[in-house]
C-alpha positions in Angstrom: -31.5 -2.6 -31.0 -27.8 -3.3 -30.3 -26.8 -6.5 -28.8 -27.1 -7.1 -25.1 -24.1 -7.4 -22.9 -24.3 -10.0 -20.3 -22.3 -10.3 -17.1 -22.4 -12.0 -13.7 -21.1 -10.6 -10.4 -19.6 -13.5 -8.4 -20.2 -14.1 -4.7 -18.8 -11.1 -2.8 -17.8 -9.1 -5.8 -18.2 -5.3 -5.9 -18.5 -3.5 -9.1 -19.2 0.1 -10.3 -20.2 0.7 -13.9 -20.4 4.2 -15.5 -22.1 4.9 -18.8 -21.7 8.4 -20.1 -23.5 9.4 -23.4 -23.6 5.9 -24.8 -26.1 6.0 -27.6 -27.1 2.3 -27.2 -26.5 0.8 -23.8 -28.2 -2.7 -23.2 -26.9 -4.8 -20.3 -28.2 -7.8 -18.3 -26.5 -8.3 -15.1 -26.8 -11.3 -12.7 -25.7 -11.0 -9.0 -24.6 -13.8 -6.8 -24.5 -13.9 -3.0 -23.2 -10.8 -1.1 -22.3 -9.0 -4.3 -22.6 -5.2 -4.7 -23.4 -3.4 -7.9 -23.6 0.3 -8.6 -24.5 1.6 -12.0 -24.4 5.2 -13.2 -26.3 6.2 -16.5 -25.6 9.8 -17.6 -27.0 11.8 -20.5 -25.2 15.1 -20.8 -24.1 16.2 -24.3 -23.0 19.9 -24.8 -22.5 20.0 -28.5 -24.8 17.5 -30.2 -28.2 19.2 -30.4 -29.8 16.0 -31.9 -28.2 13.4 -29.6 -30.4 10.3 -28.9 -29.9 7.7 -26.4 -31.5 4.3 -25.9 -30.7 2.4 -22.7 -32.0 -0.8 -21.1 -30.6 -2.3 -17.9 -31.8 -5.6 -16.3 -30.5 -6.7 -12.9 -31.3 -10.0 -11.4 -30.5 -10.8 -7.7 -30.1 -14.6 -7.8 -28.7 -15.2 -4.3 -29.1 -13.7 -0.8 -27.7 -10.4 0.5 -27.2 -8.7 -2.8 -27.1 -4.9 -3.0 -28.0 -2.9 -6.2 -27.8 0.8 -6.7 -28.8 2.5 -9.9 -28.3 6.2 -10.6 -29.4 8.0 -13.7 -29.4 11.6 -14.8 -30.1 13.5 -18.0 -29.9 17.2 -18.8 -31.6 17.3 -22.2 -31.8 20.4 -24.5 -32.6 21.5 -28.1 -33.9 18.3 -29.8 -32.1 15.7 -27.7 -33.9 12.5 -26.7 -33.1 9.9 -23.9 -35.1 6.7 -23.3 -34.3 4.5 -20.3 -35.8 1.1 -19.4 -34.8 -0.6 -16.2 -35.7 -3.9 -14.8 -34.8 -5.1 -11.3 -35.8 -8.6 -10.3 -35.4 -9.8 -6.6 -35.5 -13.5 -7.1 -34.1 -14.5 -3.6 -34.7 -12.8 -0.3 -32.5 -10.6 1.8 -31.4 -8.2 -0.9 -31.6 -4.4 -1.3 -32.1 -2.3 -4.3 -32.5 1.4 -4.9 -33.1 3.5 -8.1 -32.6 7.3 -8.2 -33.3 8.8 -11.7 -33.5 12.5 -12.4 -34.0 14.3 -15.6 -34.1 18.0 -16.6 -35.6 18.8 -20.0 -35.4 22.1 -22.0 -36.4 23.3 -25.4 -37.9 20.5 -27.6 -36.3 17.7 -25.8 -38.0 14.4 -25.0 -37.3 11.8 -22.4 -38.9 8.6 -21.1 -38.3 6.3 -18.2 -39.9 2.9 -17.7 -39.0 0.9 -14.6 -40.0 -2.7 -13.7 -39.3 -3.7 -10.0 -40.4 -7.2 -9.1 -40.1 -8.9 -5.9 -40.8 -12.6 -6.4 -42.4 -15.1 -3.9 -39.0 -16.4 -2.6 -37.6 -13.0 -2.0 -38.8 -12.4 1.6 -37.1 -9.7 3.7 -36.3 -7.6 0.6 -35.9 -3.8 0.5 -36.5 -2.1 -2.8 -37.0 1.5 -3.8 -37.4 3.4 -7.1 -37.7 7.2 -7.5 -37.9 9.2 -10.6 -38.0 13.0 -10.5 -38.2 15.2 -13.6 -38.1 19.0 -14.2 -39.4 20.6 -17.4 -37.9 24.0 -18.3 -40.0 24.7 -21.3 -43.6 24.1 -22.5 -42.3 22.0 -25.5 -40.2 19.6 -23.5 -41.8 16.2 -22.8 -41.2 13.5 -20.3 -43.0 10.1 -20.0 -42.5 8.0 -16.9 -43.9 4.6 -16.1 -42.8 3.2 -12.8 -44.1 -0.4 -12.2 -43.9 -2.3 -8.8 -44.9 -5.9 -8.5 -44.6 -7.7 -5.1 -45.3 -11.4 -4.7 -43.8 -11.7 -1.2 -45.2 -10.8 2.2 -42.2 -9.6 4.3 -40.8 -6.8 2.3 -40.2 -3.0 2.3 -40.7 -1.4 -1.1 -41.8 1.9 -2.6 -41.8 3.7 -6.0 -42.8 7.1 -7.2 -42.5 9.6 -10.0 -43.0 13.4 -10.3 -42.8 15.8 -13.1 -42.9 19.6 -12.6 -41.2 22.9 -13.0 -38.5 24.8 -11.0 -39.8 25.9 -7.6 -40.8 29.6 -8.1 -40.9 30.2 -4.4 -37.3 29.0 -4.1 -36.2 31.3 -7.1 -38.0 34.3 -5.4 -36.4 33.6 -2.1 -32.9 33.5 -3.7 -33.6 36.7 -5.8 -34.6 38.5 -2.6 -31.1 37.7 -1.4 -29.4 39.4 -4.4 -29.0 36.3 -6.5 -30.0 36.8 -10.1 -32.6 34.4 -11.6 -30.3 32.6 -13.9 -27.8 32.0 -11.2 -30.5 30.9 -8.8 -31.8 28.4 -11.4 -28.4 26.9 -11.9 -27.9 26.5 -8.2 -31.3 24.8 -7.8 -30.6 22.4 -10.7 -27.2 21.5 -9.4 -28.8 20.7 -6.0 -31.5 18.7 -7.9 -28.7 16.5 -9.4 -26.5 16.4 -6.3 -27.8 13.0 -5.0 -26.9 11.3 -8.4 -23.6 13.1 -8.9 -22.2 12.5 -5.4 -22.9 8.8 -5.8 -19.9 8.6 -8.2 -16.9 7.4 -6.4 -14.6 9.4 -8.8 -14.5 12.9 -7.3 -12.9 14.6 -10.4 -15.6 13.1 -12.5 -18.2 14.7 -10.1 -16.5 18.1 -10.6 -16.4 17.7 -14.4 -20.2 16.9 -14.5 -21.0 20.0 -12.5 -18.9 22.1 -14.9 -20.8 20.7 -17.9 -24.2 21.2 -16.3 -23.3 24.9 -15.7 -22.0 25.3 -19.3 -25.2 23.7 -20.8 -27.5 25.9 -18.5 
């Protein structure tokens, strides 16, 4: 494994980190009071059929009123693989965290997500959410997901969930009935699936570039 990058967000600091197609991304981030962190992890290679990505992200909220947002997306095809492991630790109360992670896998691609979300005894009045949604476009594609939620405080709001399935056939049929061919309908549905992650980027030209790449890969 590559070396781990360590950084601390000072009190009141705001930071956005974007990682696109980094083969080995391993970060440990500590947040101090009133800091805001938004992280984007994107797997989207058009040309490298055998691309492999390994990512770990650990975030610790060590003071009150921290906010953490993590967004991840992957459009995997051919023999590509992406493996993501996140840890979010609420050590002190009054914080907020959300994780939204979406993957689409085609051909023989493989992906995995493991997420640890811990709310420790001193982290009262915490809000913490984790969502992993996955779509498989072929019978050979494989996705493994392991969400983990541990709560040791009483006054919290928290949830986690994961689903893996196929494109909604009823939605495809509905669109085809309105003269949209199946391939175009599938592209529209998949772009809509990724919309929540893409629009979280503050860089609008980057949003548009990602949408173009998604359409080219599809």
